mmCIF file of the N, C-alpha and C atoms, coordinates in Angstrom:
data_MODEL
# 
_entry.id   MODEL 
# 
loop_
_atom_site.group_PDB 
_atom_site.id 
_atom_site.type_symbol 
_atom_site.label_atom_id 
_atom_site.label_alt_id 
_atom_site.label_comp_id 
_atom_site.label_asym_id 
_atom_site.label_entity_id 
_atom_site.label_seq_id 
_atom_site.pdbx_PDB_ins_code 
_atom_site.Cartn_x 
_atom_site.Cartn_y 
_atom_site.Cartn_z 
_atom_site.occupancy 
_atom_site.B_iso_or_equiv 
_atom_site.pdbx_formal_charge 
_atom_site.auth_seq_id 
_atom_site.auth_comp_id 
_atom_site.auth_asym_id 
_atom_site.auth_atom_id 
_atom_site.pdbx_PDB_model_num 
ATOM 1   N N  . MET A 1 1  ? 0.977   -1.040 0.247   1.00 0.00 ? 1  MET A N  1 
ATOM 2   C CA . MET A 1 1  ? 0.453   -0.187 0.289   1.00 0.00 ? 1  MET A CA 1 
ATOM 3   C C  . MET A 1 1  ? 0.855   1.494  -0.066  1.00 0.00 ? 1  MET A C  1 
ATOM 4   N N  . ILE A 1 2  ? 0.520   2.446  -0.927  1.00 0.00 ? 2  ILE A N  1 
ATOM 5   C CA . ILE A 1 2  ? 1.109   3.495  -0.961  1.00 0.00 ? 2  ILE A CA 1 
ATOM 6   C C  . ILE A 1 2  ? 0.596   4.472  -0.167  1.00 0.00 ? 2  ILE A C  1 
ATOM 7   N N  . ALA A 1 3  ? 0.723   5.816  0.567   1.00 0.00 ? 3  ALA A N  1 
ATOM 8   C CA . ALA A 1 3  ? 0.338   6.593  0.651   1.00 0.00 ? 3  ALA A CA 1 
ATOM 9   C C  . ALA A 1 3  ? 0.412   7.591  -0.314  1.00 0.00 ? 3  ALA A C  1 
ATOM 10  N N  . PHE A 1 4  ? -0.945  8.327  -0.901  1.00 0.00 ? 4  PHE A N  1 
ATOM 11  C CA . PHE A 1 4  ? -0.990  9.510  -1.637  1.00 0.00 ? 4  PHE A CA 1 
ATOM 12  C C  . PHE A 1 4  ? -1.118  10.444 -0.973  1.00 0.00 ? 4  PHE A C  1 
ATOM 13  N N  . THR A 1 5  ? -1.370  11.985 -1.870  1.00 0.00 ? 5  THR A N  1 
ATOM 14  C CA . THR A 1 5  ? -2.481  13.061 -1.812  1.00 0.00 ? 5  THR A CA 1 
ATOM 15  C C  . THR A 1 5  ? -3.013  13.314 -2.868  1.00 0.00 ? 5  THR A C  1 
ATOM 16  N N  . VAL A 1 6  ? -4.079  13.038 -2.490  1.00 0.00 ? 6  VAL A N  1 
ATOM 17  C CA . VAL A 1 6  ? -5.324  12.994 -3.866  1.00 0.00 ? 6  VAL A CA 1 
ATOM 18  C C  . VAL A 1 6  ? -5.550  14.473 -3.730  1.00 0.00 ? 6  VAL A C  1 
ATOM 19  N N  . THR A 1 7  ? -5.845  15.282 -5.041  1.00 0.00 ? 7  THR A N  1 
ATOM 20  C CA . THR A 1 7  ? -6.586  16.709 -5.110  1.00 0.00 ? 7  THR A CA 1 
ATOM 21  C C  . THR A 1 7  ? -7.193  16.613 -6.136  1.00 0.00 ? 7  THR A C  1 
ATOM 22  N N  . VAL A 1 8  ? -9.180  17.024 -5.752  1.00 0.00 ? 8  VAL A N  1 
ATOM 23  C CA . VAL A 1 8  ? -10.026 16.592 -6.932  1.00 0.00 ? 8  VAL A CA 1 
ATOM 24  C C  . VAL A 1 8  ? -10.225 18.063 -7.220  1.00 0.00 ? 8  VAL A C  1 
ATOM 25  N N  . ARG A 1 9  ? -10.668 17.820 -8.509  1.00 0.00 ? 9  ARG A N  1 
ATOM 26  C CA . ARG A 1 9  ? -11.010 19.455 -8.731  1.00 0.00 ? 9  ARG A CA 1 
ATOM 27  C C  . ARG A 1 9  ? -12.437 19.191 -9.744  1.00 0.00 ? 9  ARG A C  1 
ATOM 28  N N  . ARG A 1 10 ? -13.542 20.119 -9.466  1.00 0.00 ? 10 ARG A N  1 
ATOM 29  C CA . ARG A 1 10 ? -14.475 19.778 -10.103 1.00 0.00 ? 10 ARG A CA 1 
ATOM 30  C C  . ARG A 1 10 ? -15.098 21.193 -9.952  1.00 0.00 ? 10 ARG A C  1 
ATOM 31  N N  . GLU A 1 11 ? -15.854 21.390 -11.503 1.00 0.00 ? 11 GLU A N  1 
ATOM 32  C CA . GLU A 1 11 ? -16.085 22.735 -11.569 1.00 0.00 ? 11 GLU A CA 1 
ATOM 33  C C  . GLU A 1 11 ? -16.891 23.795 -11.051 1.00 0.00 ? 11 GLU A C  1 
ATOM 34  N N  . GLY A 1 12 ? -16.587 25.014 -10.277 1.00 0.00 ? 12 GLY A N  1 
ATOM 35  C CA . GLY A 1 12 ? -17.337 25.533 -10.425 1.00 0.00 ? 12 GLY A CA 1 
ATOM 36  C C  . GLY A 1 12 ? -17.400 25.234 -8.160  1.00 0.00 ? 12 GLY A C  1 
ATOM 37  N N  . MET A 1 13 ? -16.824 24.388 -8.441  1.00 0.00 ? 13 MET A N  1 
ATOM 38  C CA . MET A 1 13 ? -16.197 24.331 -6.723  1.00 0.00 ? 13 MET A CA 1 
ATOM 39  C C  . MET A 1 13 ? -14.820 24.597 -6.325  1.00 0.00 ? 13 MET A C  1 
ATOM 40  N N  . PRO A 1 14 ? -14.328 24.052 -5.210  1.00 0.00 ? 14 PRO A N  1 
ATOM 41  C CA . PRO A 1 14 ? -13.142 24.621 -4.657  1.00 0.00 ? 14 PRO A CA 1 
ATOM 42  C C  . PRO A 1 14 ? -12.152 23.001 -4.591  1.00 0.00 ? 14 PRO A C  1 
ATOM 43  N N  . ASP A 1 15 ? -10.840 22.977 -4.410  1.00 0.00 ? 15 ASP A N  1 
ATOM 44  C CA . ASP A 1 15 ? -10.061 22.384 -4.549  1.00 0.00 ? 15 ASP A CA 1 
ATOM 45  C C  . ASP A 1 15 ? -10.278 21.099 -3.489  1.00 0.00 ? 15 ASP A C  1 
ATOM 46  N N  . LEU A 1 16 ? -10.613 20.143 -3.311  1.00 0.00 ? 16 LEU A N  1 
ATOM 47  C CA . LEU A 1 16 ? -10.270 18.964 -2.331  1.00 0.00 ? 16 LEU A CA 1 
ATOM 48  C C  . LEU A 1 16 ? -8.975  18.165 -2.146  1.00 0.00 ? 16 LEU A C  1 
ATOM 49  N N  . VAL A 1 17 ? -8.359  18.416 -0.889  1.00 0.00 ? 17 VAL A N  1 
ATOM 50  C CA . VAL A 1 17 ? -7.307  17.866 -1.245  1.00 0.00 ? 17 VAL A CA 1 
ATOM 51  C C  . VAL A 1 17 ? -7.331  17.055 0.864   1.00 0.00 ? 17 VAL A C  1 
ATOM 52  N N  . TYR A 1 18 ? -7.174  15.670 0.115   1.00 0.00 ? 18 TYR A N  1 
ATOM 53  C CA . TYR A 1 18 ? -7.176  14.606 1.370   1.00 0.00 ? 18 TYR A CA 1 
ATOM 54  C C  . TYR A 1 18 ? -6.251  13.433 0.919   1.00 0.00 ? 18 TYR A C  1 
ATOM 55  N N  . PRO A 1 19 ? -5.787  13.013 2.200   1.00 0.00 ? 19 PRO A N  1 
ATOM 56  C CA . PRO A 1 19 ? -5.121  11.651 1.803   1.00 0.00 ? 19 PRO A CA 1 
ATOM 57  C C  . PRO A 1 19 ? -5.896  10.514 0.988   1.00 0.00 ? 19 PRO A C  1 
ATOM 58  N N  . GLU A 1 20 ? -5.255  9.575  0.934   1.00 0.00 ? 20 GLU A N  1 
ATOM 59  C CA . GLU A 1 20 ? -5.713  8.307  0.561   1.00 0.00 ? 20 GLU A CA 1 
ATOM 60  C C  . GLU A 1 20 ? -4.160  6.786  0.201   1.00 0.00 ? 20 GLU A C  1 
ATOM 61  N N  . ILE A 1 21 ? -4.568  5.915  1.080   1.00 0.00 ? 21 ILE A N  1 
ATOM 62  C CA . ILE A 1 21 ? -3.776  5.132  0.856   1.00 0.00 ? 21 ILE A CA 1 
ATOM 63  C C  . ILE A 1 21 ? -4.391  3.696  -0.011  1.00 0.00 ? 21 ILE A C  1 
ATOM 64  N N  . ALA A 1 22 ? -3.821  3.801  -1.493  1.00 0.00 ? 22 ALA A N  1 
ATOM 65  C CA . ALA A 1 22 ? -3.615  2.605  -1.690  1.00 0.00 ? 22 ALA A CA 1 
ATOM 66  C C  . ALA A 1 22 ? -2.791  1.410  -2.684  1.00 0.00 ? 22 ALA A C  1 
ATOM 67  N N  . HIS A 1 23 ? -3.296  0.763  -3.257  1.00 0.00 ? 23 HIS A N  1 
ATOM 68  C CA . HIS A 1 23 ? -2.575  -0.199 -3.963  1.00 0.00 ? 23 HIS A CA 1 
ATOM 69  C C  . HIS A 1 23 ? -1.622  0.824  -5.646  1.00 0.00 ? 23 HIS A C  1 
ATOM 70  N N  . ASP A 1 24 ? -1.906  1.214  -6.427  1.00 0.00 ? 24 ASP A N  1 
ATOM 71  C CA . ASP A 1 24 ? -1.115  2.122  -6.763  1.00 0.00 ? 24 ASP A CA 1 
ATOM 72  C C  . ASP A 1 24 ? -1.605  3.275  -7.068  1.00 0.00 ? 24 ASP A C  1 
ATOM 73  N N  . SER A 1 25 ? -1.362  4.226  -8.465  1.00 0.00 ? 25 SER A N  1 
ATOM 74  C CA . SER A 1 25 ? -2.364  5.968  -8.596  1.00 0.00 ? 25 SER A CA 1 
ATOM 75  C C  . SER A 1 25 ? -3.455  5.705  -9.397  1.00 0.00 ? 25 SER A C  1 
ATOM 76  N N  . SER A 1 26 ? -3.516  4.672  -10.195 1.00 0.00 ? 26 SER A N  1 
ATOM 77  C CA . SER A 1 26 ? -4.931  3.901  -10.287 1.00 0.00 ? 26 SER A CA 1 
ATOM 78  C C  . SER A 1 26 ? -5.520  3.529  -9.859  1.00 0.00 ? 26 SER A C  1 
ATOM 79  N N  . SER A 1 27 ? -5.525  2.801  -8.421  1.00 0.00 ? 27 SER A N  1 
ATOM 80  C CA . SER A 1 27 ? -6.534  2.749  -7.820  1.00 0.00 ? 27 SER A CA 1 
ATOM 81  C C  . SER A 1 27 ? -7.214  4.183  -6.838  1.00 0.00 ? 27 SER A C  1 
ATOM 82  N N  . ALA A 1 28 ? -6.370  4.933  -6.279  1.00 0.00 ? 28 ALA A N  1 
ATOM 83  C CA . ALA A 1 28 ? -6.281  6.574  -5.705  1.00 0.00 ? 28 ALA A CA 1 
ATOM 84  C C  . ALA A 1 28 ? -7.194  6.758  -6.700  1.00 0.00 ? 28 ALA A C  1 
ATOM 85  N N  . VAL A 1 29 ? -6.694  6.947  -8.168  1.00 0.00 ? 29 VAL A N  1 
ATOM 86  C CA . VAL A 1 29 ? -8.001  7.982  -8.670  1.00 0.00 ? 29 VAL A CA 1 
ATOM 87  C C  . VAL A 1 29 ? -9.552  7.497  -8.979  1.00 0.00 ? 29 VAL A C  1 
ATOM 88  N N  . MET A 1 30 ? -9.847  6.053  -9.114  1.00 0.00 ? 30 MET A N  1 
ATOM 89  C CA . MET A 1 30 ? -10.454 5.088  -9.582  1.00 0.00 ? 30 MET A CA 1 
ATOM 90  C C  . MET A 1 30 ? -11.595 5.451  -7.918  1.00 0.00 ? 30 MET A C  1 
ATOM 91  N N  . HIS A 1 31 ? -11.269 5.754  -6.857  1.00 0.00 ? 31 HIS A N  1 
ATOM 92  C CA . HIS A 1 31 ? -11.632 5.801  -5.413  1.00 0.00 ? 31 HIS A CA 1 
ATOM 93  C C  . HIS A 1 31 ? -12.115 7.219  -5.442  1.00 0.00 ? 31 HIS A C  1 
ATOM 94  N N  . ALA A 1 32 ? -11.475 8.465  -5.703  1.00 0.00 ? 32 ALA A N  1 
ATOM 95  C CA . ALA A 1 32 ? -11.714 9.566  -5.616  1.00 0.00 ? 32 ALA A CA 1 
ATOM 96  C C  . ALA A 1 32 ? -13.613 9.548  -7.072  1.00 0.00 ? 32 ALA A C  1 
ATOM 97  N N  . GLN A 1 33 ? -12.575 8.771  -8.153  1.00 0.00 ? 33 GLN A N  1 
ATOM 98  C CA . GLN A 1 33 ? -13.912 9.255  -9.215  1.00 0.00 ? 33 GLN A CA 1 
ATOM 99  C C  . GLN A 1 33 ? -15.372 8.522  -8.573  1.00 0.00 ? 33 GLN A C  1 
ATOM 100 N N  . ALA A 1 34 ? -14.790 7.411  -8.076  1.00 0.00 ? 34 ALA A N  1 
ATOM 101 C CA . ALA A 1 34 ? -16.321 6.647  -7.258  1.00 0.00 ? 34 ALA A CA 1 
ATOM 102 C C  . ALA A 1 34 ? -16.973 7.598  -6.519  1.00 0.00 ? 34 ALA A C  1 
ATOM 103 N N  . ARG A 1 35 ? -16.110 8.449  -5.230  1.00 0.00 ? 35 ARG A N  1 
ATOM 104 C CA . ARG A 1 35 ? -16.857 9.313  -4.440  1.00 0.00 ? 35 ARG A CA 1 
ATOM 105 C C  . ARG A 1 35 ? -17.619 10.369 -5.451  1.00 0.00 ? 35 ARG A C  1 
ATOM 106 N N  . PHE A 1 36 ? -16.836 10.800 -5.768  1.00 0.00 ? 36 PHE A N  1 
ATOM 107 C CA . PHE A 1 36 ? -17.424 12.154 -6.231  1.00 0.00 ? 36 PHE A CA 1 
ATOM 108 C C  . PHE A 1 36 ? -17.742 12.524 -7.787  1.00 0.00 ? 36 PHE A C  1 
ATOM 109 N N  . GLY A 1 37 ? -17.195 11.454 -8.061  1.00 0.00 ? 37 GLY A N  1 
ATOM 110 C CA . GLY A 1 37 ? -18.351 11.353 -9.684  1.00 0.00 ? 37 GLY A CA 1 
ATOM 111 C C  . GLY A 1 37 ? -17.300 11.972 -10.643 1.00 0.00 ? 37 GLY A C  1 
ATOM 112 N N  . VAL A 1 38 ? -17.942 12.960 -11.589 1.00 0.00 ? 38 VAL A N  1 
ATOM 113 C CA . VAL A 1 38 ? -17.325 13.698 -12.441 1.00 0.00 ? 38 VAL A CA 1 
ATOM 114 C C  . VAL A 1 38 ? -16.414 14.555 -12.426 1.00 0.00 ? 38 VAL A C  1 
ATOM 115 N N  . CYS A 1 39 ? -15.099 14.560 -12.055 1.00 0.00 ? 39 CYS A N  1 
ATOM 116 C CA . CYS A 1 39 ? -13.816 15.033 -11.507 1.00 0.00 ? 39 CYS A CA 1 
ATOM 117 C C  . CYS A 1 39 ? -12.708 15.158 -12.016 1.00 0.00 ? 39 CYS A C  1 
ATOM 118 N N  . ARG A 1 40 ? -11.745 16.362 -12.020 1.00 0.00 ? 40 ARG A N  1 
ATOM 119 C CA . ARG A 1 40 ? -10.079 16.032 -12.228 1.00 0.00 ? 40 ARG A CA 1 
ATOM 120 C C  . ARG A 1 40 ? -9.220  15.152 -10.975 1.00 0.00 ? 40 ARG A C  1 
ATOM 121 N N  . VAL A 1 41 ? -8.907  14.450 -11.447 1.00 0.00 ? 41 VAL A N  1 
ATOM 122 C CA . VAL A 1 41 ? -7.772  13.862 -10.251 1.00 0.00 ? 41 VAL A CA 1 
ATOM 123 C C  . VAL A 1 41 ? -6.737  13.724 -9.947  1.00 0.00 ? 41 VAL A C  1 
ATOM 124 N N  . PHE A 1 42 ? -5.862  14.515 -9.605  1.00 0.00 ? 42 PHE A N  1 
ATOM 125 C CA . PHE A 1 42 ? -4.569  14.336 -9.148  1.00 0.00 ? 42 PHE A CA 1 
ATOM 126 C C  . PHE A 1 42 ? -3.931  13.766 -7.797  1.00 0.00 ? 42 PHE A C  1 
ATOM 127 N N  . VAL A 1 43 ? -2.842  12.734 -8.254  1.00 0.00 ? 43 VAL A N  1 
ATOM 128 C CA . VAL A 1 43 ? -2.404  12.369 -7.039  1.00 0.00 ? 43 VAL A CA 1 
ATOM 129 C C  . VAL A 1 43 ? -0.909  12.654 -7.082  1.00 0.00 ? 43 VAL A C  1 
ATOM 130 N N  . ARG A 1 44 ? -0.596  12.023 -5.913  1.00 0.00 ? 44 ARG A N  1 
ATOM 131 C CA . ARG A 1 44 ? 1.275   11.982 -5.706  1.00 0.00 ? 44 ARG A CA 1 
ATOM 132 C C  . ARG A 1 44 ? 1.835   11.729 -4.120  1.00 0.00 ? 44 ARG A C  1 
ATOM 133 N N  . VAL A 1 45 ? 2.178   10.933 -4.378  1.00 0.00 ? 45 VAL A N  1 
ATOM 134 C CA . VAL A 1 45 ? 2.953   9.872  -3.225  1.00 0.00 ? 45 VAL A CA 1 
ATOM 135 C C  . VAL A 1 45 ? 3.640   10.969 -2.490  1.00 0.00 ? 45 VAL A C  1 
ATOM 136 N N  . THR A 1 46 ? 3.038   10.105 -0.809  1.00 0.00 ? 46 THR A N  1 
ATOM 137 C CA . THR A 1 46 ? 3.222   11.477 0.115   1.00 0.00 ? 46 THR A CA 1 
ATOM 138 C C  . THR A 1 46 ? 4.786   10.645 0.933   1.00 0.00 ? 46 THR A C  1 
# 
């Protein structure tokens, strides 16, 4: 498992930044999209 910092960007909303533990960056992105729907997701290893 890897610790990531996830930034979620949705049109008309402030950016949301939160920690995520996932197997890889693709999993972290999929988790964010499942939670927030249509959005842009940026991840980085912390």
